[in-house]
TIRO-2110 file (N, C-alpha, C; in Angstrom, 1 decimal):
// TIRO-2110
-9.7, 18.2, -8.8, N, 1, A
-11.0, 18.6, -8.1, CA, 1, A
-11.4, 19.9, -8.7, C, 1, A
-10.6, 20.7, -9.6, N, 2, A
-10.9, 21.8, -10.1, CA, 2, A
-12.0, 21.9, -11.0, C, 2, A
-11.3, 20.5, -12.3, N, 3, A
-12.0, 20.4, -13.4, CA, 3, A
-13.6, 19.8, -12.9, C, 3, A
-13.0, 19.2, -11.9, N, 4, A
-14.6, 18.4, -11.1, CA, 4, A
-15.6, 19.5, -11.1, C, 4, A
-15.4, 20.2, -10.8, N, 5, A
-16.2, 21.6, -10.2, CA, 5, A
-16.7, 22.2, -11.1, C, 5, A
-15.7, 22.4, -12.3, N, 6, A
-15.9, 23.2, -13.2, CA, 6, A
-16.8, 22.3, -13.9, C, 6, A
-16.8, 20.9, -14.8, N, 7, A
-17.7, 20.5, -15.4, CA, 7, A
-18.9, 19.7, -14.9, C, 7, A
-18.7, 19.4, -13.4, N, 8, A
-20.1, 19.2, -12.5, CA, 8, A
-19.9, 17.5, -12.7, C, 8, A
-18.9, 16.4, -13.0, N, 9, A
-18.3, 15.2, -13.0, CA, 9, A
-17.4, 15.4, -11.5, C, 9, A
-17.4, 14.0, -10.9, N, 10, A
-16.6, 13.9, -9.8, CA, 10, A
-15.3, 13.6, -10.3, C, 10, A
-14.7, 13.4, -9.1, N, 11, A
-13.1, 13.4, -9.3, CA, 11, A
-13.1, 12.0, -9.4, C, 11, A
-12.0, 11.3, -10.5, N, 12, A
-11.5, 9.9, -11.0, CA, 12, A
-11.2, 9.1, -9.8, C, 12, A
-12.1, 8.1, -9.8, N, 13, A
-12.0, 7.7, -8.3, CA, 13, A
-12.7, 8.1, -7.2, C, 13, A
-13.3, 9.0, -7.5, N, 14, A
-14.6, 9.6, -6.3, CA, 14, A
-13.9, 10.6, -6.1, C, 14, A
-14.9, 11.1, -4.7, N, 15, A
-15.0, 12.6, -3.5, CA, 15, A
-13.9, 11.6, -2.5, C, 15, A
-13.0, 12.5, -2.1, N, 16, A
-12.0, 12.2, -1.1, CA, 16, A
-12.9, 13.3, -0.1, C, 16, A
-12.5, 13.3, 1.4, N, 17, A
-12.3, 14.5, 2.2, CA, 17, A
-11.2, 15.2, 2.1, C, 17, A
-10.2, 14.9, 0.6, N, 18, A
-9.7, 16.2, 0.6, CA, 18, A
-10.3, 17.1, -0.1, C, 18, A
-11.0, 16.7, -1.4, N, 19, A
-12.2, 17.3, -2.4, CA, 19, A
-12.9, 18.2, -1.2, C, 19, A
-13.0, 17.9, -0.2, N, 20, A
-14.4, 18.2, 0.2, CA, 20, A
-13.3, 19.6, 1.6, C, 20, A
-11.9, 19.4, 1.2, N, 21, A
-11.5, 20.5, 1.8, CA, 21, A
-11.0, 21.9, 1.1, C, 21, A
-11.3, 21.2, -0.1, N, 22, A
-10.9, 22.3, -1.4, CA, 22, A
-11.8, 23.0, -1.7, C, 22, A
-13.3, 22.3, -1.3, N, 23, A
-14.3, 22.5, -2.2, CA, 23, A
-14.2, 24.4, -1.3, C, 23, A
-14.7, 25.4, -2.3, N, 24, A
-15.4, 26.8, -1.7, CA, 24, A
-16.0, 26.9, 0.2, C, 24, A
-15.7, 27.7, 0.7, N, 25, A
-17.3, 28.1, 1.7, CA, 25, A
-17.9, 28.5, 1.6, C, 25, A
-19.3, 27.6, 1.3, N, 26, A
-20.4, 28.4, 0.5, CA, 26, A
-21.5, 28.3, 1.4, C, 26, A
-21.7, 27.8, 2.4, N, 27, A
-22.7, 27.6, 3.6, CA, 27, A
-23.7, 26.2, 3.2, C, 27, A
-23.2, 25.7, 1.5, N, 28, A
-23.6, 24.0, 1.4, CA, 28, A
-23.3, 23.0, 2.2, C, 28, A
-24.0, 22.3, 2.6, N, 29, A
-23.9, 21.2, 3.4, CA, 29, A
-23.7, 20.2, 3.2, C, 29, A
-22.4, 19.3, 2.5, N, 30, A
-22.0, 18.2, 1.8, CA, 30, A
-21.5, 17.2, 2.3, C, 30, A
-22.0, 16.1, 2.5, N, 31, A
-21.5, 14.9, 3.2, CA, 31, A
-21.0, 13.9, 1.7, C, 31, A
-20.4, 12.9, 2.4, N, 32, A
-19.9, 11.9, 1.4, CA, 32, A
-20.2, 10.8, 1.8, C, 32, A
-20.3, 9.9, 0.9, N, 33, A
-21.0, 8.4, 1.1, CA, 33, A
-20.3, 7.5, 0.4, C, 33, A
-19.1, 6.8, 0.2, N, 34, A
-18.5, 6.0, -0.7, CA, 34, A
-18.0, 7.0, -2.1, C, 34, A
-17.5, 7.9, -1.7, N, 35, A
-16.7, 8.7, -2.3, CA, 35, A
-17.6, 9.2, -3.6, C, 35, A
-19.4, 9.4, -3.0, N, 36, A
-20.4, 10.0, -3.6, CA, 36, A
-20.5, 11.3, -3.0, C, 36, A
-20.5, 12.4, -3.2, N, 37, A
-20.8, 13.9, -2.8, CA, 37, A
-22.2, 14.2, -2.6, C, 37, A
-22.9, 13.9, -1.4, N, 38, A
-24.3, 14.1, -1.5, CA, 38, A
-24.5, 16.2, -0.6, C, 38, A
-25.3, 16.5, -1.5, N, 39, A
-25.7, 18.2, -1.1, CA, 39, A
-27.1, 17.7, -0.6, C, 39, A
-27.0, 18.4, 0.6, N, 40, A
-28.7, 18.7, 1.2, CA, 40, A
-28.9, 19.8, 0.8, C, 40, A
-30.3, 19.5, 1.0, N, 41, A
-31.2, 21.2, 1.3, CA, 41, A
-30.7, 22.0, 2.3, C, 41, A
-31.2, 23.1, 2.2, N, 42, A
-31.2, 24.0, 3.6, CA, 42, A
-32.0, 23.0, 4.2, C, 42, A
-32.0, 23.2, 5.7, N, 43, A
-33.0, 22.8, 6.4, CA, 43, A
-33.8, 23.6, 6.6, C, 43, A
-34.7, 23.4, 7.3, N, 44, A
-36.3, 24.4, 8.1, CA, 44, A
-36.1, 24.4, 8.8, C, 44, A
-36.9, 26.1, 9.1, N, 45, A
-37.0, 26.4, 10.3, CA, 45, A
-37.2, 25.6, 11.6, C, 45, A
-38.6, 24.4, 11.5, N, 46, A
-38.7, 23.6, 12.4, CA, 46, A
-37.3, 22.6, 12.8, C, 46, A
-36.8, 22.5, 11.5, N, 47, A
-35.4, 21.3, 11.7, CA, 47, A
-34.1, 22.0, 13.1, C, 47, A
-34.4, 23.3, 12.3, N, 48, A
-32.9, 24.0, 12.9, CA, 48, A
-33.5, 24.7, 14.5, C, 48, A
-34.5, 24.7, 14.7, N, 49, A
-34.9, 25.4, 16.0, CA, 49, A
-34.6, 23.9, 17.0, C, 49, A
-35.3, 23.2, 16.2, N, 50, A
-34.9, 21.8, 17.3, CA, 50, A
-33.9, 21.3, 17.6, C, 50, A
-33.0, 21.4, 16.0, N, 51, A
-31.4, 21.5, 16.7, CA, 51, A
-30.9, 22.2, 17.7, C, 51, A
-31.3, 24.1, 17.6, N, 52, A
-30.4, 24.8, 18.5, CA, 52, A
-31.2, 24.4, 19.8, C, 52, A
-32.5, 24.2, 20.2, N, 53, A
-33.1, 23.6, 21.0, CA, 53, A
-32.6, 22.5, 22.1, C, 53, A
-32.4, 21.3, 21.6, N, 54, A
-31.9, 20.1, 22.0, CA, 54, A
-30.2, 20.8, 22.0, C, 54, A
-29.3, 20.9, 21.3, N, 55, A
-28.3, 21.6, 21.3, CA, 55, A
-27.8, 22.3, 23.3, C, 55, A
-28.8, 23.2, 23.2, N, 56, A
-28.3, 24.5, 24.6, CA, 56, A
-29.1, 23.2, 25.3, C, 56, A
-29.9, 22.5, 25.5, N, 57, A
-30.4, 21.9, 26.9, CA, 57, A
-29.4, 20.6, 27.1, C, 57, A
-28.4, 20.2, 25.9, N, 58, A
-28.0, 19.4, 26.2, CA, 58, A
-26.4, 20.0, 26.7, C, 58, A
-26.0, 20.7, 26.0, N, 59, A
-24.7, 22.1, 27.0, CA, 59, A
-25.1, 22.2, 28.2, C, 59, A
-26.5, 22.3, 28.7, N, 60, A
-26.8, 22.2, 30.3, CA, 60, A
-26.3, 21.7, 31.1, C, 60, A
-26.6, 20.1, 30.5, N, 61, A
-26.5, 19.3, 31.0, CA, 61, A
-25.4, 18.7, 30.9, C, 61, A
-24.3, 18.5, 30.0, N, 62, A
-23.1, 18.1, 29.7, CA, 62, A
-21.8, 18.3, 31.3, C, 62, A
-21.7, 17.5, 31.1, N, 63, A
-19.9, 17.3, 32.4, CA, 63, A
-19.0, 18.0, 31.5, C, 63, A
-18.2, 18.3, 32.4, N, 64, A
-17.1, 19.3, 31.9, CA, 64, A
-16.3, 18.3, 30.6, C, 64, A
-16.1, 17.3, 30.9, N, 65, A
-15.4, 16.1, 29.9, CA, 65, A
-15.9, 15.9, 28.5, C, 65, A
-16.9, 16.7, 28.1, N, 66, A
-17.9, 16.1, 26.9, CA, 66, A
-18.1, 17.9, 26.5, C, 66, A
-18.3, 18.0, 24.7, N, 67, A
-18.5, 19.2, 24.6, CA, 67, A
-19.5, 19.0, 23.6, C, 67, A
-20.9, 20.2, 23.8, N, 68, A
-22.1, 20.4, 22.7, CA, 68, A
-21.6, 21.3, 21.5, C, 68, A
-21.8, 20.4, 20.1, N, 69, A
-21.7, 21.8, 19.3, CA, 69, A
-22.7, 20.9, 18.7, C, 69, A
-22.6, 21.9, 17.1, N, 70, A
-24.1, 21.4, 16.4, CA, 70, A
-23.0, 21.7, 14.4, C, 70, A
-23.8, 20.0, 13.9, N, 71, A
-23.4, 20.6, 12.3, CA, 71, A
-22.1, 20.7, 12.1, C, 71, A
-21.2, 19.9, 13.1, N, 72, A
-19.6, 20.0, 12.3, CA, 72, A
-19.5, 18.7, 12.2, C, 72, A
-18.8, 18.3, 11.3, N, 73, A
-18.3, 17.3, 10.0, CA, 73, A
-17.9, 16.5, 11.4, C, 73, A
-18.2, 15.0, 10.6, N, 74, A
-17.4, 13.6, 11.3, CA, 74, A
-16.8, 13.3, 9.8, C, 74, A
-15.2, 12.8, 9.9, N, 75, A
-14.8, 12.2, 9.2, CA, 75, A
-14.6, 10.4, 9.4, C, 75, A
-15.3, 9.9, 8.4, N, 76, A
-15.6, 8.2, 9.6, CA, 76, A
-14.3, 7.3, 8.3, C, 76, A
-14.5, 7.9, 7.6, N, 77, A
-12.4, 8.0, 6.9, CA, 77, A
-12.8, 8.2, 5.7, C, 77, A
-11.8, 8.3, 4.7, N, 78, A
-11.2, 9.3, 3.4, CA, 78, A
-12.6, 9.2, 3.1, C, 78, A
-13.8, 8.6, 2.6, N, 79, A
-14.7, 8.4, 1.5, CA, 79, A
-15.9, 8.3, 1.9, C, 79, A
-16.2, 8.9, 3.4, N, 80, A
-17.2, 8.9, 3.9, CA, 80, A
-17.0, 9.8, 5.7, C, 80, A
-18.1, 10.8, 5.1, N, 81, A
-17.9, 11.9, 5.9, CA, 81, A
-19.3, 12.7, 5.8, C, 81, A
-20.2, 12.7, 7.4, N, 82, A
-20.9, 13.0, 7.3, CA, 82, A
-21.2, 14.1, 8.3, C, 82, A
-22.3, 15.1, 8.4, N, 83, A
-22.4, 15.9, 9.5, CA, 83, A
-23.8, 16.1, 10.4, C, 83, A
-23.6, 15.4, 11.7, N, 84, A
-24.8, 15.3, 12.0, CA, 84, A
-25.3, 16.9, 12.8, C, 84, A
-26.7, 16.5, 13.2, N, 85, A
-27.4, 18.0, 13.5, CA, 85, A
-26.7, 18.4, 15.1, C, 85, A
-26.7, 17.8, 16.4, N, 86, A
-26.0, 17.7, 16.9, CA, 86, A
-25.1, 17.1, 17.6, C, 86, A
-24.3, 16.9, 18.0, N, 87, A
-23.1, 16.3, 18.4, CA, 87, A
-22.3, 16.2, 20.2, C, 87, A
-22.2, 15.5, 20.7, N, 88, A
-21.5, 15.7, 22.3, CA, 88, A
-20.1, 14.9, 21.6, C, 88, A
-18.8, 15.9, 22.1, N, 89, A
-17.6, 15.4, 21.7, CA, 89, A
-17.0, 15.5, 23.0, C, 89, A
-15.8, 14.5, 22.7, N, 90, A
-15.1, 15.4, 24.6, CA, 90, A
-14.3, 16.1, 24.5, C, 90, A
-14.1, 16.8, 25.4, N, 91, A
-13.9, 18.2, 25.2, CA, 91, A
-12.7, 18.2, 25.1, C, 91, A
-11.8, 17.3, 25.1, N, 92, A
-10.3, 17.3, 24.5, CA, 92, A
-10.3, 17.7, 23.1, C, 92, A
-11.2, 16.8, 22.4, N, 93, A
-11.1, 17.4, 21.0, CA, 93, A
-11.5, 18.4, 20.8, C, 93, A
-12.6, 19.2, 21.7, N, 94, A
-13.2, 20.3, 21.0, CA, 94, A
-12.2, 21.2, 21.4, C, 94, A
-11.6, 21.0, 22.1, N, 95, A
-10.8, 22.1, 22.7, CA, 95, A
-9.3, 22.7, 21.2, C, 95, A
-9.7, 21.7, 20.4, N, 96, A
-9.0, 22.5, 19.7, CA, 96, A
-9.3, 23.3, 18.4, C, 96, A
-10.5, 23.6, 18.5, N, 97, A
-11.3, 24.2, 17.6, CA, 97, A
-11.7, 23.5, 16.1, C, 97, A
-11.5, 22.1, 16.4, N, 98, A
-11.4, 21.7, 14.8, CA, 98, A
-12.5, 22.1, 13.8, C, 98, A
-12.5, 22.1, 12.6, N, 99, A
-13.3, 21.9, 11.3, CA, 99, A
-14.1, 20.7, 11.0, C, 99, A
-13.4, 19.7, 11.9, N, 100, A
-14.0, 18.2, 11.4, CA, 100, A
-13.8, 17.5, 12.9, C, 100, A
-14.3, 16.0, 13.4, N, 101, A
-13.9, 15.4, 14.4, CA, 101, A
-13.5, 14.0, 13.6, C, 101, A
-13.2, 13.2, 14.3, N, 102, A
-12.8, 11.8, 14.2, CA, 102, A
-13.7, 11.3, 15.1, C, 102, A
-14.2, 9.9, 14.4, N, 103, A
-15.4, 8.7, 15.0, CA, 103, A
-14.9, 8.8, 17.0, C, 103, A
-13.6, 9.0, 17.0, N, 104, A
-13.4, 7.9, 18.7, CA, 104, A
-13.0, 9.5, 19.0, C, 104, A
-13.4, 10.7, 18.3, N, 105, A
-13.7, 12.1, 19.2, CA, 105, A
-14.8, 12.1, 19.3, C, 105, A
-16.5, 11.7, 18.8, N, 106, A
-17.8, 11.6, 18.8, CA, 106, A
-18.1, 10.5, 19.9, C, 106, A
-19.1, 11.3, 21.0, N, 107, A
-19.7, 10.3, 21.7, CA, 107, A
-20.7, 10.3, 21.5, C, 107, A
-21.7, 11.0, 20.7, N, 108, A
-22.7, 11.2, 20.7, CA, 108, A
-23.1, 11.1, 19.5, C, 108, A
-23.9, 11.4, 18.4, N, 109, A
-24.2, 11.7, 16.9, CA, 109, A
-25.8, 11.6, 16.8, C, 109, A
-26.6, 12.9, 16.9, N, 110, A
-27.7, 13.2, 17.1, CA, 110, A
-28.4, 13.8, 15.3, C, 110, A
-29.3, 13.0, 15.0, N, 111, A
-29.9, 13.6, 13.9, CA, 111, A
-31.3, 13.8, 13.7, C, 111, A
-32.0, 14.6, 13.0, N, 112, A
-32.7, 15.1, 13.4, CA, 112, A
-33.7, 15.0, 11.5, C, 112, A
-34.3, 14.2, 11.4, N, 113, A
-35.2, 13.4, 10.3, CA, 113, A
-35.9, 14.2, 9.7, C, 113, A
-35.8, 15.2, 8.6, N, 114, A
-36.4, 15.3, 7.4, CA, 114, A
-36.9, 14.8, 6.2, C, 114, A
-38.3, 14.7, 5.8, N, 115, A
-38.8, 14.0, 4.4, CA, 115, A
-38.1, 13.6, 4.3, C, 115, A
-36.6, 14.4, 3.7, N, 116, A
-35.5, 14.4, 2.2, CA, 116, A
-34.6, 13.1, 3.2, C, 116, A
-34.7, 13.2, 4.1, N, 117, A
-33.3, 12.1, 4.8, CA, 117, A
-33.9, 11.1, 5.7, C, 117, A
-35.2, 10.6, 5.8, N, 118, A
-35.6, 9.5, 6.6, CA, 118, A
-34.7, 8.6, 6.2, C, 118, A
-34.6, 7.9, 5.3, N, 119, A
-34.1, 6.7, 4.9, CA, 119, A
-32.3, 6.9, 5.3, C, 119, A
-32.1, 8.1, 5.0, N, 120, A
-30.2, 8.4, 5.3, CA, 120, A
-30.1, 8.3, 6.6, C, 120, A
-31.2, 9.0, 7.8, N, 121, A
-30.8, 8.5, 9.0, CA, 121, A
-31.2, 7.6, 9.7, C, 121, A
-32.6, 7.3, 9.2, N, 122, A
-32.8, 5.9, 10.1, CA, 122, A
-32.3, 4.7, 9.9, C, 122, A
-31.2, 4.4, 9.0, N, 123, A
-30.9, 3.2, 8.5, CA, 123, A
-29.4, 3.3, 8.3, C, 123, A
-29.0, 4.2, 7.2, N, 124, A
-27.4, 4.3, 6.8, CA, 124, A
-26.8, 5.2, 7.8, C, 124, A
-27.5, 6.3, 8.2, N, 125, A
-26.2, 6.7, 9.0, CA, 125, A
-26.0, 5.9, 10.7, C, 125, A
-27.5, 5.8, 11.1, N, 126, A
-26.5, 4.6, 12.5, CA, 126, A
-26.0, 3.2, 12.1, C, 126, A
-25.7, 3.2, 10.6, N, 127, A
-25.5, 1.7, 10.2, CA, 127, A
-23.5, 2.1, 10.5, C, 127, A
-23.9, 3.4, 9.6, N, 128, A
-22.2, 3.8, 8.9, CA, 128, A
-21.2, 4.2, 10.8, C, 128, A
-22.3, 5.4, 11.6, N, 129, A
-21.5, 5.4, 12.8, CA, 129, A
-21.3, 4.7, 13.4, C, 129, A
-22.1, 3.4, 13.8, N, 130, A
-21.9, 2.5, 14.9, CA, 130, A
-20.4, 1.3, 14.3, C, 130, A
-20.7, 1.2, 13.0, N, 131, A
-19.2, 1.1, 12.6, CA, 131, A
-18.2, 1.7, 12.8, C, 131, A
-18.5, 2.3, 13.1, N, 132, A
-17.4, 3.8, 13.2, CA, 132, A
-16.9, 3.6, 14.6, C, 132, A
-18.0, 3.2, 15.5, N, 133, A
-18.0, 3.3, 17.0, CA, 133, A
-18.0, 4.4, 17.4, C, 133, A
-18.9, 5.1, 17.0, N, 134, A
-19.4, 6.1, 18.0, CA, 134, A
-20.4, 5.3, 18.8, C, 134, A
-20.1, 5.5, 20.2, N, 135, A
-21.1, 5.0, 21.6, CA, 135, A
-22.3, 5.2, 21.4, C, 135, A
-23.2, 6.2, 21.2, N, 136, A
-24.6, 6.6, 21.0, CA, 136, A
-25.0, 7.3, 19.9, C, 136, A
-26.3, 7.1, 19.9, N, 137, A
-27.1, 8.0, 18.8, CA, 137, A
-28.6, 8.0, 18.7, C, 137, A
-28.7, 9.1, 18.4, N, 138, A
-30.2, 9.9, 19.1, CA, 138, A
-30.3, 10.2, 17.7, C, 138, A
-32.3, 10.1, 17.3, N, 139, A
-32.9, 10.1, 16.3, CA, 139, A
-34.3, 10.7, 16.5, C, 139, A
-33.8, 12.2, 16.1, N, 140, A
-35.0, 13.1, 16.7, CA, 140, A
-35.8, 13.2, 15.0, C, 140, A
-37.9, 12.4, 15.2, N, 141, A
-39.1, 12.8, 14.4, CA, 141, A
-39.6, 13.3, 14.7, C, 141, A
-40.4, 13.9, 13.8, N, 142, A
-41.7, 14.5, 14.0, CA, 142, A
-43.0, 14.0, 13.5, C, 142, A
-43.5, 13.2, 14.4, N, 143, A
-44.6, 12.1, 13.9, CA, 143, A
-46.0, 12.7, 14.5, C, 143, A
-46.6, 12.5, 13.8, N, 144, A
-48.4, 12.7, 13.8, CA, 144, A
-48.0, 14.3, 14.6, C, 144, A
-47.8, 15.2, 14.3, N, 145, A
-47.6, 17.0, 14.9, CA, 145, A
-46.5, 16.7, 16.2, C, 145, A
-46.3, 15.2, 16.7, N, 146, A
-45.4, 15.3, 18.2, CA, 146, A
-43.8, 15.3, 17.7, C, 146, A
-42.8, 15.3, 18.9, N, 147, A
-41.7, 15.2, 18.5, CA, 147, A
-41.3, 13.9, 19.1, C, 147, A
-40.5, 13.0, 18.6, N, 148, A
-40.5, 11.5, 19.5, CA, 148, A
-38.9, 11.5, 19.5, C, 148, A
-37.9, 11.2, 20.4, N, 149, A
-36.5, 11.0, 20.3, CA, 149, A
-36.4, 9.9, 20.4, C, 149, A
-35.4, 8.7, 19.7, N, 150, A
-35.2, 7.7, 20.3, CA, 150, A
-33.6, 7.5, 20.3, C, 150, A
-33.1, 6.9, 21.2, N, 151, A
-32.3, 7.1, 22.2, CA, 151, A
-31.2, 5.5, 21.4, C, 151, A
-30.2, 5.1, 21.1, N, 152, A
-29.5, 4.3, 21.0, CA, 152, A
-28.1, 4.5, 21.4, C, 152, A
-27.7, 2.7, 21.8, N, 153, A
-26.6, 2.5, 22.8, CA, 153, A
-25.6, 1.6, 21.6, C, 153, A
-24.5, 1.9, 21.0, N, 154, A
-23.9, 0.6, 20.6, CA, 154, A
-23.6, -0.4, 21.4, C, 154, A
-24.1, -1.4, 20.3, N, 155, A
-23.0, -3.1, 20.8, CA, 155, A
-22.3, -3.1, 20.0, C, 155, A
-20.7, -2.9, 20.5, N, 156, A
-19.5, -2.7, 20.0, CA, 156, A
-19.3, -4.3, 19.3, C, 156, A
-19.6, -5.2, 19.8, N, 157, A
-19.7, -6.3, 19.7, CA, 157, A
-20.2, -6.8, 17.9, C, 157, A
-21.0, -6.2, 17.7, N, 158, A
-22.1, -6.5, 16.2, CA, 158, A
-21.7, -5.2, 15.5, C, 158, A
-21.1, -4.2, 16.4, N, 159, A
-21.6, -2.7, 16.0, CA, 159, A
-22.9, -2.4, 15.1, C, 159, A
-23.8, -2.6, 16.0, N, 160, A
-24.8, -2.0, 15.4, CA, 160, A
-25.4, -1.0, 16.8, C, 160, A
-26.5, -0.3, 16.7, N, 161, A
-27.1, 0.4, 17.5, CA, 161, A
-28.6, -0.6, 18.3, C, 161, A
-28.1, -0.1, 19.6, N, 162, A
-29.6, -0.9, 19.8, CA, 162, A
-30.4, 0.3, 21.0, C, 162, A
-31.6, 0.3, 20.2, N, 163, A
-32.6, 1.3, 21.2, CA, 163, A
-32.8, 0.8, 22.4, C, 163, A
-32.3, 2.2, 23.4, N, 164, A
-32.6, 2.0, 24.4, CA, 164, A
-33.6, 3.0, 25.2, C, 164, A
-34.4, 3.7, 23.8, N, 165, A
-35.4, 4.5, 24.6, CA, 165, A
-36.7, 5.2, 23.2, C, 165, A
-37.6, 5.6, 23.7, N, 166, A
-38.8, 5.9, 22.2, CA, 166, A
-39.1, 7.4, 23.4, C, 166, A
-38.9, 8.4, 23.5, N, 167, A
-39.3, 9.5, 24.0, CA, 167, A
-40.2, 10.4, 23.6, C, 167, A
-41.7, 10.6, 24.3, N, 168, A
-42.6, 11.6, 23.6, CA, 168, A
-43.0, 12.6, 24.4, C, 168, A
-42.5, 12.3, 25.8, N, 169, A
-42.7, 13.6, 26.7, CA, 169, A
-41.4, 14.0, 27.3, C, 169, A
-40.2, 12.9, 28.1, N, 170, A
-39.5, 13.4, 28.7, CA, 170, A
-38.5, 12.7, 28.3, C, 170, A
-37.2, 13.2, 27.3, N, 171, A
-36.0, 12.4, 27.9, CA, 171, A
-35.2, 11.7, 28.7, C, 171, A
-35.5, 10.9, 29.2, N, 172, A
-34.8, 10.6, 30.9, CA, 172, A
-33.9, 9.5, 30.5, C, 172, A
-32.6, 9.4, 30.2, N, 173, A
-31.9, 8.4, 30.4, CA, 173, A
-30.2, 9.2, 31.0, C, 173, A
-29.5, 7.9, 31.3, N, 174, A
-27.5, 8.4, 32.0, CA, 174, A
-26.9, 7.9, 30.8, C, 174, A
-27.5, 8.3, 29.7, N, 175, A
-26.7, 8.1, 28.2, CA, 175, A
-26.3, 8.6, 27.2, C, 175, A
-25.0, 9.6, 26.9, N, 176, A
-23.9, 9.5, 27.3, CA, 176, A
-23.7, 10.0, 28.7, C, 176, A
-24.6, 11.2, 29.2, N, 177, A
-24.6, 11.1, 31.1, CA, 177, A
-25.8, 12.0, 31.4, C, 177, A
-26.1, 11.7, 32.6, N, 178, A
-27.7, 12.0, 32.6, CA, 178, A
-28.4, 13.3, 32.2, C, 178, A
-29.7, 12.9, 31.0, N, 179, A
-30.4, 14.0, 30.9, CA, 179, A
-31.9, 13.7, 31.6, C, 179, A
-32.3, 15.0, 31.6, N, 180, A
-33.9, 14.5, 32.0, CA, 180, A
-34.4, 15.7, 31.2, C, 180, A
-34.8, 15.9, 30.3, N, 181, A
-34.9, 16.6, 29.1, CA, 181, A
-36.7, 16.7, 28.4, C, 181, A
-37.2, 17.2, 29.0, N, 182, A
-39.2, 17.8, 28.5, CA, 182, A
-38.9, 18.2, 27.0, C, 182, A
-39.6, 16.6, 26.3, N, 183, A
-39.9, 17.5, 24.8, CA, 183, A
-40.2, 18.7, 24.8, C, 183, A
-41.5, 19.3, 25.3, N, 184, A
-42.1, 20.8, 25.1, CA, 184, A
-40.6, 21.5, 24.8, C, 184, A
-39.3, 21.2, 26.0, N, 185, A
-38.9, 22.5, 25.5, CA, 185, A
-38.0, 22.1, 24.5, C, 185, A
-37.6, 21.4, 23.5, N, 186, A
-37.0, 21.3, 22.5, CA, 186, A
-38.2, 21.7, 21.1, C, 186, A
-39.7, 21.3, 21.5, N, 187, A
-40.8, 21.7, 20.2, CA, 187, A
-40.7, 23.4, 20.2, C, 187, A
-40.7, 23.6, 19.0, N, 188, A
-40.3, 25.0, 18.6, CA, 188, A
-41.8, 25.4, 18.6, C, 188, A
-42.0, 26.8, 18.7, N, 189, A
-43.0, 27.6, 19.1, CA, 189, A
-44.2, 27.4, 18.0, C, 189, A
-45.2, 27.3, 18.3, N, 190, A
-46.6, 27.1, 17.1, CA, 190, A
-46.4, 25.6, 16.7, C, 190, A
-46.1, 25.1, 17.3, N, 191, A
-46.4, 23.6, 17.0, CA, 191, A
-47.2, 22.9, 18.3, C, 191, A
END
């Protein structure tokens, strides 16, 4: 792995989560897709404000058996690892203050779509999160200057998400726990 860092080439056989552990903690957002290292640009203020506000709102509604956090790695397998913008995990898993979670510890993964991540957040991540068994997936998009939250629940037989709502004014769902959230509450100032 060290040689790969020095010459820019991937390790023989592709990157693994072990390689991620050996990389410096330099603030870069690194994810893995089938052994390919994905490095995302820094999120925008809009993206980060939505993530922060959504995380706080979910935390306020969250029952004790769950925990809400932001941008903690979820290792789907040895060569796939993603970092949801906001996630809900079991409280038991969170109690150990982990640097990453296994899919069975995650209840909800939320991605906030950026121009550079549209295809990944709309197609790739939900397909792989569902395949890994994460029960709920939310996608937050800014459409025509308004925020839209798409909520989905897994169909465990087919390992795909089924949309349960498209929310433009209030997210009002009982999954994974009762949430009644005004979209205005997660909308950044000046929007």
